PLY file of the C-alpha trace (Angstrom):
ply
format ascii 1.0
element vertex 64
property float x
property float y
property float z
element edge 63
property int vertex1
property int vertex2
end_header
-50.60 347.93 164.11
-48.22 345.25 163.21
-45.27 343.69 165.07
-42.42 343.14 162.63
-40.32 340.64 164.84
-39.71 339.83 168.68
-36.75 341.61 170.40
-35.29 339.74 172.74
-32.55 340.82 175.11
-28.61 341.17 175.13
-26.89 338.49 176.16
-24.19 339.90 177.47
-22.42 337.06 178.34
-21.91 335.64 174.99
-21.33 338.87 173.16
-18.34 339.84 175.54
-16.93 335.74 175.76
-17.10 335.86 172.30
-15.68 339.20 171.91
-12.54 337.61 173.75
-11.79 334.93 172.37
-11.47 337.19 168.64
-9.35 338.88 170.09
-7.28 336.59 172.05
-7.23 334.08 168.45
-6.49 337.57 166.71
-3.21 338.78 169.35
-2.04 334.24 168.88
-2.39 335.04 164.99
-0.08 337.94 164.70
2.19 336.99 166.99
1.62 339.87 169.11
0.95 337.67 172.21
3.52 334.79 172.59
3.80 334.51 176.78
1.28 331.27 177.75
0.71 332.89 181.17
-0.79 335.98 179.99
-2.83 334.22 177.99
-4.38 332.73 181.05
-4.78 336.03 183.20
-6.22 337.34 179.82
-9.00 334.58 179.20
-9.88 334.04 182.72
-10.10 337.79 183.69
-12.07 338.52 180.93
-13.65 336.19 181.16
-14.91 337.43 184.68
-15.14 340.65 183.90
-18.11 339.19 181.06
-20.17 337.29 183.46
-19.65 341.10 186.42
-21.41 342.78 183.27
-23.64 340.10 182.65
-24.40 340.28 186.11
-25.16 343.24 186.41
-27.14 343.85 183.40
-29.55 340.78 184.40
-29.75 342.55 188.22
-30.57 346.39 185.95
-33.34 344.39 183.93
-34.96 342.92 186.46
-34.02 339.59 185.97
-34.32 336.36 187.78
0 1
1 2
2 3
3 4
4 5
5 6
6 7
7 8
8 9
9 10
10 11
11 12
12 13
13 14
14 15
15 16
16 17
17 18
18 19
19 20
20 21
21 22
22 23
23 24
24 25
25 26
26 27
27 28
28 29
29 30
30 31
31 32
32 33
33 34
34 35
35 36
36 37
37 38
38 39
39 40
40 41
41 42
42 43
43 44
44 45
45 46
46 47
47 48
48 49
49 50
50 51
51 52
52 53
53 54
54 55
55 56
56 57
57 58
58 59
59 60
60 61
61 62
62 63
């Protein structure tokens, strides 16, 4: 039986960070987000949450 391809693990930090910046970019372009303090808070908070989820995912799957 042949394997069609190698599967790789999901990089949760990269995926969630990309989604965060996509959403923040859309909010900036549409004018829904104009307060720079809120923008900085959302970015730092979102990256912190993405990091925590990434660490939890690595612990669950038995990473380094």
